[in-house]
N, C-alpha and C positions, 0 to 999 in steps of 0.2 A: 517416743512411742507415739503421742499425738500427733506432733508433724507429720510421722510417717502414717498414719492414716488420714490426714488430711490429704497429704499428697496421691494417696491411693483414691481415695474420694472423688478428688479434684480430675486425675486421669481417666475414669471410671467415666462420670459426665463429660467428659470431652467425647470417650470413646464411643458412649452409649449417643449424645448429640448426633455427633455424626453418622451414627449406622440409621439414625431417623430421617437425616437429613439424605443420604444414601437413598431411602428406600424409595422417599415420597419421592427423588429426583430418576427413579428407576421405573416410579408410575406415570410419570411424564408431566408430573407437576413440580415447578422449580419454586421452591419455598421463598417466602419475601424475608427477606434480611435487611437490615440496617447495612449502610455504605460501607463500614470498618466492619460489619460482621463478614462481610463475605470475603476479605484478605485473608491471605496466609500469611504465618509469619516465620521468616526462613532463619535458621542459627548458621550466621556468618562468621565464622573463625578463623583468625589471625588471616585477614584479608583473602579467605577463598570461598567460593560460596558453593553453596549446597550441591551433591550432583544429584542425589534425589529428589525427586519431584512428591509434593505433597498435593498438587493436582488431582483431584479425582475425578476423571471422565464416568459417567453412568451412561447407561446401556441407551437412555433417552434422552437427549437434549435437544431443545429447539431455541436458535440464538433469539430471535423476537421474543418467546414466551421470556427468557431469561435477562433481557436486557430491558425489555418495554411493559408486557403484561403483568408481570409480577409485583415490579412498582407503581402500575396504574391502580392495582388492587389495594396494598398497601401504604401506599403513600401518592393520591392522585392527585393533588394539586402541588406536588415538588416540582419546580424548575424542569424542565429536560432541554429545554433549546432555546437559545435565544438568535431569532434569526435576523440577521441583520443583511443579507443578501438582495432584498428590497425594502420594504418598510418596515421599520424595527415593530418583533412580534416576539414577545415570549408564550411558548409552549409548555403545558402544561404534560406531565405524563398521561394523565387522563384523556387530555387533548389528542394526543398523537396516537392512542391505544384506538379510540372511538373512528379516530378516522382511517386508520391500518385495518381494523377490522372490518370496517365497510368496504375499504377495498378490495379487502380478500374475498369479501361476498361478491362483490361484483366479477372477481375476475372467475370466482367457483363456479358463476351465473353461465359465464361465458365458455365454459368448457374447459379450464385453466385446471391441470394435474400435475399430481407431485412429479418434478422432475422437469417439468417445463421449463425456459429460459425466458425469464423477463428481462429487458435491456433498460437501461437507467441512464438516459443520456442527459443531464443536467448538472448545474454547478452547486455550490453549498447551498443547500437549502431544507427546509424542514421535509416538502416534498419528495426529494430525495431520499431519505433515511423513510417516509412512511412507504413508497415504495417497497425498498428494500424488505422491512417488517411486515408490510402482507406480503409479500412473495415467500418469507420463510412461514409465515402463519398456515400456509397451506402446503407447505413440503417442495415449493415451488424454486427454483434455481436463480439468484439476480447477478445480472451481467452489468457492473459500473463501465462505462464508458464516457472517456475524457471529451468533454465540451467544444475542446479545440481541434478534434480530430475533424478531415477535411471527408469527402466521400469517397473516397480510395479507402481509406482506414474504415470507415464504418461500415462501409459494401462489405470487408470482408469478412469483420468481426461477426456483423449481424447476419449474414449467409454462413459464414463457418459453424457458428454456436445453434442455427435454427430456431432463433426470439421468435416467440408468438406473440409479444407484446413490446410494446415500448413506451416510456415514459419519458416527455423531455418537454421542450417550451418554442414559443414562437423563434426564438433567436435559431433556433436549430433545424426548425422545418423546412425552410428551401432544401437541404442539403435531405431533408427525410425525402420529399417527393422527387427527388432529382433520381434516386436511388433504390425507392421501394417496387418501379416495375423488378429488379431483377433480388426482391425478396422475395420468394414464392411463401415460405413459412410465415411472414410475417402477419397475422388479424389483423391488428389493431392497433393505432398510434392515439395516445393520450397526451395534452398541453396542459399545462399547468397553468396557465392565463385563460383559456378555454376553448370553445368547440372552434375550427377552422379548417375549411376545405372539407377531404374527408376523413380529418382526425377529431377524434372528441373531447370535451370539455373533460379533464380529471375530475375537478374539483364537483361538475355537476353530476359526474357520476357516481361518486362519494356522497353527496347531497340526496341524491334520488333512492339509495339503498336503504329498504328498511329493512330487508330478511338478513338473519343474524350468520357469518360465516360460520362453516362445519368445522372446527377444531381437528387438525389433523396432529397425530404423532409421530415426531417424526426421531429416530435413531440417533445417537451421537454422528456417527458414521453415513448419516442421508446426505446425498451432495447437498450444498447450501449455497452456493456463491462461486462465481467464475470470473477471474480475472486475464485478462490477454497480457503477456507477456515476449518480449521481442529474442528472438535467437539471432544466432551467426548467418544462419542458409534459411533459404524458404522462407512462407509467411510467419507471422505470429502465431501461439501457440496457445490455446486456450485452457489456464492451470484450472482445474476443478479443486474445490474447498469440501469439506464436511464441516456440518456444525461444530462439530468441535473443537476445529482451528482459534475461535474464538477463545475456549479454556487455555490453550498452548498460548497466548501472546499473553496472559496473565501475571505471570512471573516477572518477566520483563517488565512490566508496568509497574509493579507492585516495588521491585528494586531500584528500578533506578529512579523513579519517584518518590524522592524521601515524604514520610510519613505521610503516602497516599494510600484510599484517599483524604481529606480532610474536610469538615463540612464546612471551609467557606473558600473550597475550592472552584475554581473555573476554568476550561480547558481552551483550546483553540490551538490550529493550527493554520497555517496559509498554503497547503499541499491540498491539490486537489483530491474528492473523496474519493475519485476513479484510480486513484495512485495507490496500492495496497497500505502506503506510508500514511496516508493521510487519512484512510479510510480503519485501519486497523491498529496503526501505532498511538491512535488518539479517536476518532469520530466512536465507533462502537463501544469501544473500553469504557468512554466516559460514560454511557449510557446504563453498562453493566455495574459500574461502580455508583452510578446515580449522582453523578459528578455534573453540574450544568454545562453543558456546549454549547460556544457560541460559533455561528454558521456566518461567515465570512470571506470569502476569497477574493482580493483584487483581480479586475480585470490586468492591469499590470502592476506587479507586485512594487512598492517603493519603500524605504526605509522610515519616510517619516508617516506615513499611515501606518503601517503594523506600530511603530510607536505608541503613536497615539490611538489604537485600537487594544494592545495590550492595556493604557492607562486606563482607557475610557472604561473600558468592558471588564477594569479588575481582574484580567488573566494572572492565573498561578500557576497553571500546566502547562507549557509549550512544548510542540513539538516542530521545532526548525532546522529546514534542511540547512544544510553548509552553506548554499548560496544566499539563502535566505540571511543567515548571519552574517556572512562577507561582508554582504550590502547595506547592511544595518552597520556595522562599523564603521564602512566608509562614511556615513554619514555625523553631522555632525549633532549634538546634544543626547539625551537617551529618556528613556522613558522613567515616569518617577511612581514605577509599577511595585507588585507585591509578590511577584514572579517567585516563586518556592522551586521552582527544577524547570530543566529546559531537557529534552531530548534531542538528537540528532542523528542521522543516518542516509546514506546513498552514496558517500564518499569518506575519506576521510577526511578527520579534522586535524588542523594544527593547535598545538600547546597554545602557541600567541592567542590563535582565533577563542579557543575555551578559556584563556586568562582574561582575555579583554569580556566576553562575555559575565564572567562573573562580576566583574568590574563594574561593568555598564549596565547591566539588569540584573546584578543580584541575585544569580542563581544559577547555580554551579551546572554544567551540559556534561550531559551524559552520551556518548556515541552508543550506537545501536549498529546491529548488523543482523541482518536476515537476506530472501529471494522471496518472491513470489511464490516461486516453490514452497518455502520451509522459512516464514517469517520468525524472526525476531528469536535468533537462535543464541544469539551472544552480544553483551555489552558491557557498559560499566555502571558501578554503584558509588558514585564519588562520598554521599554521605557516609559509606559504610566501610569505605575505605578500600573500593575496589577498583582501581585504576591504577593505569601504568603510561606514561607518557610512551605516546608513539604507538602502543598498541590499542585494539579495539576494547579489550576487557577480557570477560570468560564468559564460559557458555551456561546461558541460564538454567537452574536447576528443570530436571526433566529431559534435558539436550544431552545426548553422548554424541560429542563435538571431537574430532579426530585427522591427526593431519597424514595422508595414504599417499601412495604412489600411483602409477600409472595402473599395477597390478592389486593396486587395493590391499597394500604391504604398507603398516604404520610404520613410519620415519621417527629417526631418533629425536628426542627434543631437540630443539634449536635448527633442525634442518629443514628446507622446503619442501612444499609438497600441494595438494592440492585438500584446500578445507573440504571436510565431509560431514553430515548429521548421519544418523541411525536413522530410519525408516520409523519406529517406533517412537513417536512424538507427535504428540497432540496437533501442531500446526502443520507437517507433513503431508502436501496435496495427496489429493485420490491418484489423479491421472490427467496426462495433457488429454485434452476433446477429441475423443475421437484416433487418438496415435498414439496404440500401445507399442508400437516400438520404439518412437520417441519416448517414451516415459519408461521402458527397461531400457535404454541407452541410458538416461541418467543414472542409475544405479550400478556401482560395484559390489556383488554382495547383496549388504543389508544396508547400506549406506550410500546417500545422494551426493553425486558429486556438483558441489555447488559450480564449477569452472573457477574458482578463486584461486589465485595461490597462495601459501602463506608459511605460518611457523608459529610451535607452540612452546612454551620453555614449562619447565619442571613444575612452575606454581601454575598453571595452566592459563595462562594470559596467551589469547590469539594476536596474530601482527598478520593485517593485509599486506601482501606484496604486488602484487595484479593481478590480471583478467589474463586466463591461460588462452582466452579465445579472442573474438574481434566484437565483443559487446561492446557499445559505449554509453559509458555513464556519464551524463551530464544535469548538473541541477537535481541531480537526486535521482533522475529517469534512466532507465534500462531502455538504450537503443539499439536496435538490431540492423546491421547496416544493407539487409536483402529488399526490405520495402523499398528506402533511398534509391538504392540503385534502379530499382524496376523502374522508378520513376524518370529518373537522369536519364535513363537509354532507351525510355519512349521518344524522348527529344531527335527527330532526324539525324542532325549531323554528329550524334554521339555517337561514338563505334565502341567504347569501353567506361566504362564508370565504375568507382571504388571508394565507399564514403567510409571515414577512421575515425580514431580519436583523434582529438589537435588540443595542446594544452592550453587553458588560460586559467589567469590571474582568479576571476572572479568564480567561474562557474567549475573548475577544475578542469575540465573537457569541455568542450565545442565538438559539435559534427564538422566536418573539414571534408570538401569533396576534392577527388582528382577522376581527368576524362581526359580521353582523346578523341579525335573530331576529324571530319572530313569536310572540308571544302571552306570556304571565307565564311569568317563568325562576324557576325554585327556587335556595334559597340556595347550592346545589352545583352549578350549572350550569357554570359555570368550570370547577371540579375535574375535574369528570367528562366534559369534553369532553380535557381532558390525559392523563386515565385511557386513556381509549379509544385516543387516539392510541400511548399507550407501550406500551398490551396487543396492538393488531391490528399495529404496525408497529414499534417499539422505543424504550425510554428514551431514546436521546439523540437521537430525532429528536422526541419529546416536545415542545410548545412550553411555555416556563418560566410564562407567561401567557397568558392569554385576555381579551379587552376586546372588550364591546359597543359598538358603533356605531350612529346614528342611519340614517348612510346611507355606502356605501360610494364613497370619490372614484372618478370611474370618467372615462375618458376620452370624446372625442364620438363614436369606431366603439366605445363601450360594453365596455370593458376596464378592471380596476381599476389605478390607477394606484399601483404600488408604491413608487414611488419617494415619493411624499405620506405612505405607510404608516410608510418607512422614517424619514423626517424624525420623524413626530410619536413614535417609537420613541425616538429620537436627543434630541429636546426633553426629551422625559417624563425620560428619566434626570438629566439638565441640573440638573431641579429636586426631583429624589430620589423621582422617581415610577416606576411601572414600566408602561411601555405606552400612555401618556397619557390 
């Protein structure tokens, strides 16, 4: 009787506390809680993740309020960020909150309104996150951009998004000056090092601002962030996400990172914060859970530097893309670190790589699955017994994942179909920017068609089989061939061009290119084409090789047979050649 009464009172207390928190959230105020109080507790039974989601999505929610401002009120001197991007600087929550508030006030005074786009072209650094949070505080949409993008890639994304403000640095400013005349919507450029040319100094603007910002109450459904992703045809698409999509990432973090968050945790990823993997698989969730984050992305990743950083910064939680793990495995020695867990995603992981990481780094590696449109929807949780060799893992709580055929019908357990996710999940994107038709085409009924082929067993484990389109996945980045082919085709002697995924031992796949040409070629023809793509788009999008064909394999309807080219590249690798 006494035990029953105690259980009743405990249940009542928990229910009452949750109702109070929900009411506060719905009033637009995110309560200050300890890091561990923010986590959910999942019941994993018999190696199966729960299908229902305890994640509450309130009516009102704001990423900056939940991740920064609430902590600045309750734990002002807690360490938020250790910025190693230049000189070493430790940022507390109140440091970053004050900077974000002032920057938000600056932008409000300049006429920035809810829904306006703020582009952020910066490496991992404090200013990048301050700009994100400042935009979110006033209901604007932050737009992360990769610092290795060339002028052509930047021009399209900035023009297509209609970005009104751009936050960058001196290293990027020459490219910005080159394309700015083509960007009629871009009103102001800020540089973190100080004013230069027509650009304003970011910190001088922040420090000169005395007026407080006017807080904007945002709905959980209001747009917060836009990330461009590449497709198989046409230009990249802007994937628009709501504030709620942060909440949808939490089940993955809590389940894949054992005992997360821990009071001694420190998080880091070598992945660029312009990529959803770097930003939303690590950086922003660390702020949400009040876990100190290290900002350091190497200009050129090396295994030795990664090992040293993990040891010296006492990293305990890391998101390491498969390519980074493979490069670290090839290096001699290993870090004397205190890693508790590692997550990885972007391409399949071998059992050998997972075993090596456990031995060398002292931590389990959990594979994650997601897309820019719907991130962190499935994965493994080895500490909880949720792992199966050769399989991604299971759908995380709150994600209805199914294997469907082209008509949207479920296929039997064990049979191959397309991996699909129900639209009713917090991480699901709102839309492709200004492309309602493309948005509609991604859904069959209520399910997002990921474009990935896979199968599911009776226990709910999902296995990735292949892409059913021509998107190239290399080093965790999804690369569409269309942009690459457009640059290649501009060369005067190129008649036709095709970019394909070519097998690679370290990166899984690299970009390879086939072209047909007219006339006599100079000896440096192929190298010049590669350099053009690297310069106009980005080094990570540049083909590793270009091969000239007498004729391109074509279908009866006049389309390039990319499958034939991929098979040609794979066969060449087996014979010790490159590209055929």
